[in-house]
C-alpha positions in Angstrom: 45.8 -78.8 -32.0 45.1 -75.6 -33.8 41.2 -75.8 -33.3 41.4 -76.3 -29.6 44.0 -73.6 -29.2 41.7 -71.5 -31.0 38.7 -72.2 -29.0 40.7 -71.7 -25.7 41.0 -68.0 -26.4 37.4 -67.7 -27.5 36.1 -66.7 -23.9 38.8 -64.2 -23.9 37.7 -62.5 -27.0 34.1 -62.3 -25.8 35.0 -61.2 -22.2 37.0 -58.2 -23.6 34.0 -56.2 -24.3 32.3 -57.3 -21.1 35.2 -56.4 -19.1 35.4 -53.1 -20.7 32.0 -52.1 -19.9 32.5 -53.4 -16.4 35.5 -51.3 -15.9 34.0 -48.0 -17.3 31.0 -48.4 -15.2 33.1 -49.2 -11.9 35.2 -46.2 -13.1 32.2 -43.8 -13.4 30.6 -44.9 -10.2 33.9 -44.5 -8.2 34.3 -41.2 -9.6 30.9 -39.8 -8.8 31.1 -41.1 -5.2 34.7 -39.3 -4.9 33.3 -36.0 -6.3 30.3 -36.3 -3.9 32.8 -37.0 -0.9 34.7 -34.1 -1.9 32.1 -31.6 -1.4 31.2 -33.6 1.9 34.6 -33.0 3.2 34.3 -29.5 2.1 31.0 -29.1 4.2 32.3 -31.1 7.3 34.6 -27.9 7.8 31.4 -25.7 7.8 29.5 -28.1 10.2 32.4 -28.4 12.5 33.0 -24.7 13.3 29.3 -23.9 12.8 27.4 -26.8 14.6 30.2 -27.2 17.2 30.6 -31.0 16.4 33.7 -33.0 16.5 35.8 -33.8 13.5 34.4 -37.2 13.1 30.9 -36.4 13.7 31.2 -33.4 11.3 32.5 -35.7 8.5 29.6 -38.1 9.1 27.1 -35.2 8.9 28.8 -33.6 5.9 28.6 -37.1 3.9 25.1 -37.6 4.9 23.9 -34.1 3.8 25.8 -34.2 0.8 24.7 -37.7 -0.4 21.1 -37.3 0.6 18.5 -38.3 -1.8 17.0 -35.1 -3.0 20.6 -33.4 -3.1 23.0 -36.1 -4.7 22.9 -35.0 -8.2 22.9 -31.3 -7.5 26.1 -31.9 -5.3 27.7 -33.9 -8.2 26.6 -31.0 -10.7 27.8 -28.2 -8.6 30.9 -29.8 -7.9 31.8 -31.0 -11.4 30.9 -27.1 -12.7 33.4 -26.0 -10.1 36.1 -28.7 -11.0 35.6 -27.6 -14.8 35.7 -24.2 -14.1 38.9 -24.5 -12.1 40.8 -26.6 -14.9 39.9 -23.8 -17.7 40.8 -20.7 -15.3 43.9 -22.7 -14.0 45.0 -23.4 -17.5 44.5 -19.6 -18.7 46.2 -18.4 -15.6 49.0 -20.7 -16.0 49.4 -20.0 -19.7 49.4 -16.1 -19.0 51.9 -16.1 -15.9 54.3 -18.7 -17.7 54.5 -16.4 -20.5 55.4 -13.6 -18.3 58.0 -16.3 -16.7 59.6 -16.7 -20.2 59.9 -13.2 -20.7 60.9 -12.0 -17.1 62.9 -15.3 -16.2 62.1 -14.8 -12.2 60.8 -17.5 -10.3 59.7 -14.8 -7.5 57.7 -12.9 -10.0 56.0 -16.1 -11.4 55.1 -17.4 -7.7 53.6 -13.8 -6.8 51.6 -13.7 -10.1 50.4 -17.3 -9.8 49.0 -16.3 -6.1 47.7 -13.0 -7.1 45.7 -14.4 -10.3 44.6 -17.5 -8.3 43.2 -16.1 -5.0 40.2 -14.5 -6.6 39.1 -17.7 -8.2 39.7 -19.7 -4.9 37.9 -17.4 -3.0 34.7 -17.6 -5.4 35.0 -21.3 -5.4 34.9 -21.1 -1.6 31.9 -18.8 -1.4 30.1 -20.9 -3.7 30.7 -24.2 -1.6 29.6 -21.9 1.7 26.5 -20.6 -0.4 25.5 -24.2 -1.4 26.0 -25.5 2.5 23.7 -22.5 3.8 21.1 -23.3 1.2 20.8 -27.1 1.9 21.0 -26.0 5.8 18.2 -23.9 5.4 16.3 -26.2 3.2 16.7 -28.8 5.8 15.4 -26.7 8.6 12.5 -25.6 6.5 11.5 -29.0 5.6 11.7 -30.0 9.3 9.6 -27.3 10.6 6.8 -28.3 8.5 3.8 -30.0 9.9 3.3 -33.5 8.8 -0.2 -33.9 7.1 
């Protein structure tokens, strides 16, 4: 009974690393797609207002532009860089404002300082997304206007 019982768990021992590799690869794939969709949804706001499209058409166009073959990894890189910058800057701002809160013990002062110090970064982040959108739109327009040889 001991050998049969031990052999029954043999597939579990070998499936553990395979399952781990599978889980990690699926997690990375889902994260990359989610990051790309984040930029696509950001772009859909610009598409809806700039190109006068409905919400569904703007989201569809934003996804197709952000996930386009020559632009996919650039979109992922810019989005990851902004996310990393947001984590770092957010942490620094939170530490600085929290230390003021511990000293002053005023929730109103804490909230006001968080907004005042966070606003420039979020404005910068929005500006990066807008410039990247305009860059991609100009590249698409230039590509469409080139004669086919």
